[in-house]
N, C-alpha and C positions, 0 to 999 in steps of 0.2 A: 453483605456487600460483595459483588462479584469483583474478583481481582485478577489481574493479568500476571501469572507466575512465569518468570523468565526461565529459559533453558540455560544450561551452563555456557559461558562464553566460548566461542570457537573462532579460529582464524587468526590472522596476524593482528598485532596490536595496532590500534588507531594512532594516528599521529596527532601531536598536540598543536594547537594553532599558534600563530604569531600574536603576541599581545600588543595592544594599542596603547596601553597605559604607560605614560612616561615614568611614573613613580615606581612601577613594577619592573623587574628584570625581564627582558624580552625572552620569548621561548621560540626556538627555531622550529619551523614546520617539519623539518626532517628528523627531529629528535623524537625518539619513541619514549613511551612511558610504561615499560613492561612492569615496573615495580609499583606504579601508582595508578595505572588505568583501572577505572571502576568496572565492576561487573555489569552495572546498568548504565546505559547511555542517557536515558531519561527515566526519571522516577517522579510520578505525580501521585499524591496521596490525599484522598478526601477533597479533591479540587472542586470548588464551587464558584460559580460566577452568576451574580444577579445584577442585571443592568438597572439604571436609574428608574426606568419605567416600571420596574417590578418583574420583568420577564427573567426567569432563571434559565440560563443557557447550559449550565453544567450542574448536575446534582451529585456532588460528592464522588467524582470519578477517581478511581484508583487504577493507575495504569503504569506498567513497567516495560521499558523497551531494552532488551538485552544488548550489551555491547557487541558490535559486529553483525547484527541481524539486518535483514531486509524486512521491514515492518510495515504493514498496511493498516491505515486507520480509515475505516469505511463507515458510511452512514448516508441516509437520505439528505436532501437539501434541508438546512435548518436544524440538523441533528446536534450541532455543537462542535463539529470538527474545526471550523475556522476559528471559533473562540478559543479552543484548546491551543491551536497553533499560534494565534496572536498573543496568547499569554506567554508561550515559550519565547516569542520574538520580543516581548516587552512592550507590545503595542496596546495590550489590554491588561488592566490590573485585576487580578483575581480577588474574589470576595473573601475566600478562606481556603485553607489547605496549604500544602507544601509542594514545591517543585524543585527538583534537582536536575541539572544538565551537566553530564560528565562529572558527577559528584560535587557540583558547585551549587549551593543553595541560591535560588533566584532572588531571595530577599537579602541575604547576608553578603553574597558575592555576586551582585548583579552584573557587573562588568565582566568578570571572569566567565560567568555562565553564558553571556551573550557571545563572548569570543569563541566558545566551544561549539557554536551552532551556526550553520548557514541555512537560510530559508529562501526558497523560491516561491514568491507569492502567487496567488491565483490571478491577481490583477496585473495587467501589463503596465508597469510604471517605469518609464525611462525618460531621460532628458533627450529631447529630439535633436538638440544641437551638439551632442557629443557623438563621436564615432565609437564603435565597440572597443577599439584599442584604448581610447581616452577614458571610456567608462570604467574599464577594468583597472587601468592605472590609477584613476582617482579612487576607486573602491579599495584598492590595495593600500593606497596612502592613508585612507581613513583607519585602516586596521594596523597601520604602522609596519607594513611589510617592507623590508629593505629592498631597494631596487635590484640588488644582486640576487634576491630570492624570488622575485616576481615571475609568474608563469603566464604572462598575458597571451602570447602567441600559442603556447601549448594548450591553454584552455580554449582559445578560439578555434584551434584545429580540432579539438576534441568534440566541440559542438557544431562543427561544420560551418564556421563563420570566418575562417582565416582569409578567404577571398573578399570578405566584406569588412576587414579590419579598419579601413579608413573611410568607410561610407557613413554618412550621417544616420543616426538611429531612426530618424523619421522616414527614411527611404526603405527600411526593412519591412518585410512582411510580418504578419502576426506570428507565424511559426518561428521566424528568425528572432523576433523580439523575445519570445519565450525562451529560446535556447540561450540568448544573451543573458537572461536573468539567471539561468543555471550557472553560467560561467561566473557571473558576479558573485553568486553565493559561495563559490569555491576559491575565491582569490586568497583568502587567509588560511586555506587548507584546514577547515574545521573537522573534528572527528565525527560530528553529527551533521547530517544533511537532511533537511525537510523539504519535500517536494509536494506542493499543493496544486493538484491538477496540472502536472507539467506538460502533458501531451495534448491538452485541449487546443485544437486548431493546428496541430502539427500533422503533416502528411505521413503516410505509412513508412516510406523509406527513411525519412528523417527521425521518425519515432523509434525505429529499430536502432538507428545510430545512437540516439540519445540513451536508450536502454542499454546498449552495449557499453557505453561510457559509464553509466551508473553501476553496472555490474563490475566493471574494472575497479571503480572506486570502492565498492563493497569488498571485493576480493583483497584489496590493499589495506582494508581495515576500517573504512568509513562506515558508520552506522547510518542506514538510510530509512527514513520514515516517509511513506507515500500515502497521499490521499488521491483517489481517482474514482470516476464513475465507470471506467472501463474495467469491469470486474475480472475479465479474462486476463488483463495485465497483472492485477494483484495476485491472482491464483498462480500465474506462471512465474512471477518474479519473487514473491515474498515467502519467507519461511514461517512467518508468524502474522496473524491477522486479528485485529480488534474491530468490533462493530459497535457504533454508538447510535442510539435512537432517542430523540427527545431529551438529550443531555445526560443519558444514563448508559453505562457500559452494559451491553446485553450479551456480548460474547468476546472471548479473548483466548486464543490457544494457537498451537502450531497449525499450519494450514492443513496438513494431512489429518490431524485429529479432528478438526472442525468438519471437514468433508466426510469423515467416517460417521458423523452423526446422521447423515442422510442414508439410512439403510434401505435404499431403493434402487432398482435397476429395471431397465426395459430390454427385453429380448425379442427381436423380430425374426421369425423364421420364414423364409420363402420356400415353398414346397413345389415339387415337380408336378403333382396332380392338380386337377381342377377342383376348386372348393365350391360347395353348394351355398348360395347366398342365404344368410340368416340361419344357417345350421352350424352348430358347434359340436363336434364329436365328443362323446362322454369323457374320454381320457383327457381332452383338452379343457372341457368345461370344469373339471375338478380343480383346475388351477386358475380359473377365472379368465381364460384366454379369450381374446377377441379375434374374430376371423374377418379378413377383408378378401372376399371372393374375387373382386375385380383385380386387385393387386396380387392375389395368390399368396397372401401372407397370413401368418398366425402371430399374434402379439401377446407376450406375457409381461405383466408388471408384477414384480415380486420383490421380496426381501432376501438378499443374498445370505443373511445370517440364518434364515429359516429354510430356504429352499435352494439346494444346489442346482446349477444349470443342467447337470446330467439328468436329473429327474424330469425336467421340462422336455429335454430332447427325447428321453425315453417315452414320454407321453405322446409326442409327435409320432414316434414309431408305432406305439400301441394303437394309434388312430389310423394306421394303415397308410401313413404319408411318408414321403421321402424328402429328406432335407436337401434343398438345392443351394441355399445360401443363408448366412446368419449375420445379423448386425446387432450391436448392443449400444445402449446409451447409458452413460454413467451420469449421476447427478453432479452438478458443478457449483461453483461458488454463488452464482446468481440464484440458483434454487435455494441454497441455504440462506442467503441474504434475504430473499423475499419471505421465506418461512419465519425467520427470526424476527424481522421487523413487523410482520403482520401479527405474530404472537404478542410482540411488545405493544403494538397499537391496541389489540384487543384487551390486553390486561390493563392498559391505561384507561380505556373507555369504561371497563367494568369497575375500576376503582373511583372513577369520577362521580 
């Protein structure tokens, strides 16, 4: 079974949330837990979910999210990401396995576990007759946050909605509504924040503002779990990435370690001399180079672990050509994602 092995925790300690339970002593959102903060923000072991119709959405997923990390949970549509998140939120009951959120077992300490997490759902669910200010105040009340500790306007400013604080939610655009959901998820100052497609329908400028705020939260100690179809966002933001396909974990590691699996690179050399169409000089052919006479370029596709760039440039010189310009292309997360999911699909079909 593939497991997600956490890195050692780093960064400042996350803050504990305010408790909503009247029978339990309240916890201040500003009080840290340096002595009790767990190493893992989320721990799922052998998590399985089979729906009433017989469809299994999760096949024994074991996943660990280190405290203080920016963690991406990726996968194609229908891979099981939403089921996993809904189990964390308490909206879906798991069939078997264990889940801990901030060290609190979801079965034995359900209320405490839910207090430790804030979830921004993929669906835009808001009361159209509440203003953003009222929505955040109401949400804070549900979590038992004292009025003196509420951060309503701070949160609205952070997501760029302070000028819409008293406008009805029904008048907000789709992007504004999504940002309001982010603010609602943070009213109780949870140490774990889950963002399910948070930038869908959000324009570029506001998307950057949202990510700046999320980075600030992470720097302050909040563990962030992100699902997105914008893979470039996950690659840029997250220090750790997991990929799920057909309800199974197919990859989980640090971002740089995953990308290093793609031992491939493309080197395009534009030369000063004219190239003969359809003819590849022998020194270049030895490396499988492709010549584009019209563009005046030589393209090498190679494995950096096997072939140093210097050898390719030496081959260009040996062919009697002069280097005018060089461009390279590194593999990215999209390349890795497509390779792993296709391999997973092929293995699944072969086993069927």
